[in-house]
DSSP file (Angstrom, degrees, kcal/mol; ACC not computed):
  #  RESIDUE AA STRUCTURE BP1 BP2  ACC     N-H-->O    O-->H-N    N-H-->O    O-->H-N    TCO  KAPPA ALPHA  PHI   PSI    X-CA   Y-CA   Z-CA
    1    1 A M              0   0    0      0, 0.0     2,-0.2     0, 0.0     3,-0.0   0.000 360.0 360.0 360.0 135.9   24.6  -16.1  -21.8
    2    2 A A        -     0   0    0      1,-0.1     2,-0.5     2,-0.0     5,-0.0  -0.468 360.0-112.1 -76.5 145.2   21.4  -15.6  -19.9
    3    3 A D    >   -     0   0    0     -2,-0.2     3,-1.6     1,-0.1     4,-0.5  -0.679  21.8-141.1 -78.3 124.5   21.4  -16.0  -16.1
    4    4 A A  G >  S+     0   0    0     -2,-0.5     3,-1.2     1,-0.3     4,-0.5   0.780  95.3  66.7 -60.3 -30.4   19.4  -19.2  -15.2
    5    5 A K  G 3  S+     0   0    0      1,-0.3     3,-0.4     2,-0.2    -1,-0.3   0.773  99.9  51.6 -65.9 -23.1   17.7  -17.6  -12.2
    6    6 A W  G <  S+     0   0    0     -3,-1.6    -1,-0.3     1,-0.2    -2,-0.2   0.592 101.6  61.8 -86.5 -11.3   15.8  -15.2  -14.4
    7    7 A L  S <  S+     0   0    0     -3,-1.2     2,-0.5    -4,-0.5    -1,-0.2   0.531  89.8  80.0 -90.9  -7.2   14.5  -18.0  -16.7
    8    8 A V  S    S-     0   0    0     -4,-0.5     2,-0.2    -3,-0.4     0, 0.0  -0.883  75.9-133.7-107.4 128.2   12.6  -19.8  -13.9
    9    9 A D        -     0   0    0     -2,-0.5    -2,-0.1     1,-0.1     3,-0.0  -0.532   9.9-164.1 -74.7 143.2    9.2  -18.6  -12.8
   10   10 A D  S    S+     0   0    0     -2,-0.2    20,-1.7    19,-0.1     2,-0.3   0.410  73.3  51.4-106.4  -0.6    8.6  -18.4   -9.0
   11   11 A T  E     -A   29   0A   0     18,-0.3     2,-0.3    19,-0.1    18,-0.2  -0.914  64.3-160.8-130.3 161.3    4.8  -18.2   -9.3
   12   12 A V  E     -A   28   0A   0     16,-2.9    16,-2.8    -2,-0.3     2,-0.5  -0.994  15.8-134.2-140.5 144.3    2.2  -20.2  -11.1
   13   13 A T  E     -A   27   0A   0     -2,-0.3     2,-0.3    14,-0.2    14,-0.2  -0.887  29.5-175.1 -99.6 125.2   -1.4  -19.5  -12.1
   14   14 A I  E     -A   26   0A   0     12,-2.6    12,-2.3    -2,-0.5     2,-0.2  -0.883  24.5-112.5-121.6 153.4   -3.8  -22.3  -11.2
   15   15 A G  E     -Ab  25  66A   0     50,-1.2    52,-2.2    -2,-0.3     2,-0.5  -0.551  23.6-148.5 -81.5 146.4   -7.5  -22.9  -11.9
   16   16 A V  E     -Ab  24  67A   0      8,-3.1     7,-3.3    -2,-0.2     8,-1.2  -0.969  15.8-175.4-117.5 130.0  -10.0  -22.8   -9.1
   17   17 A Q  E     -Ab  22  68A   0     50,-2.8    52,-2.8    -2,-0.5     2,-0.5  -0.927  16.6-156.3-122.2 148.7  -13.2  -25.0   -9.3
   18   18 A V  E >  S-Ab  21  69A   0      3,-2.5     3,-1.6    -2,-0.3    52,-0.2  -0.988  87.8 -15.4-121.8 119.2  -16.2  -25.2   -7.0
   19   19 A N  T 3  S-     0   0    0     50,-2.9    51,-0.1    -2,-0.5    -1,-0.1   0.853 130.5 -53.9  53.1  38.7  -18.0  -28.6   -7.3
   20   20 A G  T 3  S+     0   0    0      1,-0.2     2,-0.4    49,-0.2    -1,-0.3   0.435 114.4 114.0  82.8  -0.3  -16.1  -29.2  -10.6
   21   21 A K  E <  S-A   18   0A   0     -3,-1.6    -3,-2.5     1,-0.0    -1,-0.2  -0.892  75.2-105.8-108.5 134.5  -17.1  -25.9  -12.2
   22   22 A T  E     +A   17   0A   0     -2,-0.4    -5,-0.3    -5,-0.2     3,-0.1  -0.314  40.4 169.0 -60.7 129.6  -14.5  -23.2  -13.0
   23   23 A A  E     -     0   0A   0     -7,-3.3     2,-0.3     1,-0.4    -6,-0.2   0.499  55.5 -70.6-118.4 -11.8  -14.7  -20.3  -10.6
   24   24 A G  E     -A   16   0A   0     -8,-1.2    -8,-3.1    22,-0.1    -1,-0.4  -0.966  48.6 -81.3 152.4-167.3  -11.6  -18.4  -11.5
   25   25 A T  E     -A   15   0A   0     -2,-0.3     2,-0.3   -10,-0.2   -10,-0.2  -0.958  27.0-162.4-134.3 153.6   -7.8  -18.5  -11.3
   26   26 A I  E     -A   14   0A   0    -12,-2.3   -12,-2.6    -2,-0.3     2,-0.5  -0.957  16.3-133.2-132.5 153.1   -5.3  -17.6   -8.6
   27   27 A E  E     +A   13   0A   0     -2,-0.3     2,-0.3   -14,-0.2   -14,-0.2  -0.938  34.1 169.8-109.8 125.4   -1.6  -16.9   -8.7
   28   28 A L  E     -A   12   0A   0    -16,-2.8   -16,-2.9    -2,-0.5     2,-0.1  -0.852  39.4 -94.0-129.8 161.8    0.5  -18.7   -6.1
   29   29 A A  E >   -A   11   0A   0     -2,-0.3     3,-1.8   -18,-0.2   -18,-0.3  -0.443  42.8-113.0 -67.9 152.0    4.2  -19.3   -5.3
   30   30 A L  T 3  S+     0   0    0    -20,-1.7    -1,-0.1     1,-0.3   -19,-0.1   0.824 117.4  45.5 -58.4 -32.1    5.4  -22.6   -6.7
   31   31 A D  T 3  S+     0   0    0    -21,-0.3    -1,-0.3    32,-0.0     2,-0.1   0.137  81.8 140.3-100.0  20.4    5.9  -24.0   -3.2
   32   32 A A    <   -     0   0    0     -3,-1.8    32,-0.1     1,-0.1     2,-0.1  -0.375  44.6-135.5 -66.2 139.3    2.5  -22.8   -1.8
   33   33 A D     >  -     0   0    0     -2,-0.1     4,-2.0     1,-0.1     5,-0.2  -0.344  26.6 -97.6 -89.1 175.2    0.7  -25.4    0.4
   34   34 A E  H  > S+     0   0    0      1,-0.2     4,-2.6     2,-0.2     5,-0.2   0.874 121.2  56.1 -60.5 -40.9   -3.0  -26.4    0.3
   35   35 A E  H  > S+     0   0    0      1,-0.2     4,-2.0     2,-0.2    -1,-0.2   0.899 108.6  46.9 -60.9 -42.7   -3.9  -24.0    3.1
   36   36 A T  H  > S+     0   0    0      2,-0.2     4,-2.2     1,-0.2    -1,-0.2   0.899 112.2  50.7 -65.7 -41.9   -2.5  -21.0    1.3
   37   37 A A  H  X S+     0   0    0     -4,-2.0     4,-2.3     2,-0.2    -2,-0.2   0.910 110.4  48.6 -64.3 -43.3   -4.2  -22.0   -2.0
   38   38 A V  H  X S+     0   0    0     -4,-2.6     4,-2.5     2,-0.2    -1,-0.2   0.910 111.0  50.6 -64.8 -42.1   -7.6  -22.4   -0.2
   39   39 A A  H  X S+     0   0    0     -4,-2.0     4,-0.9    -5,-0.2    -1,-0.2   0.909 111.8  47.4 -62.6 -42.1   -7.3  -19.0    1.5
   40   40 A A  H  < S+     0   0    0     -4,-2.2     4,-0.4     1,-0.2     3,-0.4   0.889 112.5  49.9 -66.3 -38.8   -6.5  -17.3   -1.8
   41   41 A A  H >< S+     0   0    0     -4,-2.3     3,-1.6     1,-0.2     6,-0.3   0.911 106.4  54.1 -66.6 -42.4   -9.4  -19.0   -3.6
   42   42 A K  H 3< S+     0   0    0     -4,-2.5    -1,-0.2     1,-0.3    -2,-0.2   0.722  99.3  64.5 -65.9 -19.6  -11.9  -18.0   -0.9
   43   43 A A  T 3< S+     0   0    0     -4,-0.9    -1,-0.3    -3,-0.4     2,-0.2   0.647  82.0  97.9 -77.0 -15.1  -10.8  -14.4   -1.4
   44   44 A L  S <> S-     0   0    0     -3,-1.6     4,-2.3    -4,-0.4     5,-0.1  -0.549  74.8-138.1 -73.8 137.4  -12.2  -14.5   -5.0
   45   45 A D  H  > S+     0   0    0     -2,-0.2     4,-2.3     1,-0.2     5,-0.2   0.905 102.4  53.4 -60.5 -43.2  -15.7  -13.0   -5.3
   46   46 A S  H  > S+     0   0    0      1,-0.2     4,-1.6     2,-0.2    -1,-0.2   0.867 111.1  45.6 -64.3 -36.8  -16.8  -15.8   -7.7
   47   47 A V  H  > S+     0   0    0     -6,-0.3     4,-1.8     2,-0.2    -1,-0.2   0.910 110.4  54.3 -71.3 -42.3  -15.7  -18.5   -5.2
   48   48 A G  H  X S+     0   0    0     -4,-2.3     4,-0.6     1,-0.2    -2,-0.2   0.886 108.0  49.9 -58.3 -40.7  -17.4  -16.6   -2.3
   49   49 A R  H >< S+     0   0    0     -4,-2.3     3,-0.7     1,-0.2    -1,-0.2   0.909 111.9  47.3 -64.7 -42.1  -20.7  -16.5   -4.2
   50   50 A Q  H 3< S+     0   0    0     -4,-1.6    -1,-0.2     1,-0.2    -2,-0.2   0.760 115.2  45.9 -73.1 -23.8  -20.6  -20.2   -5.0
   51   51 A L  H >< S+     0   0    0     -4,-1.8     3,-2.5    -5,-0.1    -1,-0.2   0.482  80.7 131.5 -94.4  -3.5  -19.7  -21.1   -1.4
   52   52 A A  T << S+     0   0    0     -3,-0.7     3,-0.1    -4,-0.6    -3,-0.1  -0.275  84.0   0.4 -56.9 124.5  -22.3  -18.8    0.2
   53   53 A G  T 3  S+     0   0    0      1,-0.3     2,-0.3    -2,-0.0    -1,-0.3   0.531 116.8  98.8  76.0   6.8  -24.3  -20.7    2.8
   54   54 A K    <   -     0   0    0     -3,-2.5     2,-0.3    17,-0.0    -1,-0.3  -0.831  64.0-135.3-121.8 160.0  -22.3  -23.9    2.2
   55   55 A S        -     0   0    0     -2,-0.3    17,-2.6    -3,-0.1     2,-0.7  -0.870  28.5-108.9-112.4 151.9  -19.4  -25.6    3.9
   56   56 A V  E     +C   71   0A   0     -2,-0.3    15,-0.3    15,-0.2     3,-0.1  -0.698  34.1 179.1 -81.6 115.0  -16.4  -27.1    2.2
   57   57 A A  E     +     0   0A   0     13,-2.7     2,-0.3    -2,-0.7    14,-0.2   0.798  66.3   8.1 -86.3 -32.0  -16.6  -30.8    2.5
   58   58 A K  E     -C   70   0A   0     12,-1.6    12,-3.0     2,-0.0     2,-0.5  -0.996  59.0-151.4-152.8 145.1  -13.5  -31.8    0.6
   59   59 A V  E     -C   69   0A   0     -2,-0.3     2,-0.6    10,-0.2    10,-0.2  -0.983   6.5-168.1-121.1 126.4  -10.5  -30.0   -0.9
   60   60 A I  E     +C   68   0A   0      8,-2.9     8,-3.0    -2,-0.5     2,-0.5  -0.958  15.1 175.1-113.9 114.0   -8.7  -31.5   -3.9
   61   61 A Y  E     -C   67   0A   0     -2,-0.6     2,-0.7     6,-0.2     6,-0.2  -0.964  18.1-174.5-127.3 116.8   -5.4  -29.7   -4.5
   62   62 A K  E >>  -C   66   0A   0      4,-2.6     3,-2.7    -2,-0.5     4,-1.6  -0.926  39.8-117.9-106.2 105.1   -2.8  -30.6   -7.1
   63   63 A A  T 34 S+     0   0    0     -2,-0.7   -30,-0.1     1,-0.3   -33,-0.1  -0.118  92.8   3.6 -50.3 127.1    0.1  -28.3   -6.5
   64   64 A G  T 34 S+     0   0    0    -35,-0.2    -1,-0.3     1,-0.1   -51,-0.1   0.459 130.8  58.4  78.9   1.4    0.8  -26.1   -9.4
   65   65 A K  T <4 S-     0   0    0     -3,-2.7   -50,-1.2     1,-0.3     2,-0.3   0.700 103.4 -17.6-125.7 -61.6   -2.1  -27.4  -11.4
   66   66 A I  E  <  -bC  15  62A   0     -4,-1.6    -4,-2.6   -52,-0.2     2,-0.4  -0.995  35.5-151.5-156.8 154.5   -5.6  -27.0   -9.9
   67   67 A L  E     -bC  16  61A   0    -52,-2.2   -50,-2.8    -2,-0.3     2,-0.5  -0.996  16.4-174.1-130.2 125.1   -7.7  -26.5   -6.8
   68   68 A N  E     -bC  17  60A   0     -8,-3.0    -8,-2.9    -2,-0.4     2,-0.6  -0.983   7.3-160.9-123.6 123.3  -11.2  -28.0   -6.5
   69   69 A L  E     -bC  18  59A   0    -52,-2.8   -50,-2.9    -2,-0.5     2,-0.7  -0.911   6.4-154.1-104.2 122.6  -13.4  -27.2   -3.6
   70   70 A I  E     - C   0  58A   0    -12,-3.0   -13,-2.7    -2,-0.6   -12,-1.6  -0.872  18.4-167.0 -97.9 116.8  -16.3  -29.6   -3.0
   71   71 A A  E       C   0  56A   0     -2,-0.7   -15,-0.2   -15,-0.3   -20,-0.0  -0.809 360.0 360.0-109.7 144.6  -19.1  -27.8   -1.2
   72   72 A K              0   0    0    -17,-2.6   -16,-0.1    -2,-0.3    -1,-0.1   0.299 360.0 360.0-128.3 360.0  -22.2  -29.2    0.6
């Protein structure tokens, strides 16, 4: 019989969007909060390029699913 603790993932890969357009993916812990997700996303080169010279006006974060940064 398999041990149940090995059958459960403790990380999840979520998509990152900037203004609704895909910018990449990040891998986070299942219980990661919005602040952690945004910091990981901003560390991506593709997100950094799209946010250059802009400020983040709104953050839409669905835990374990997607992160969308609205930049102005």
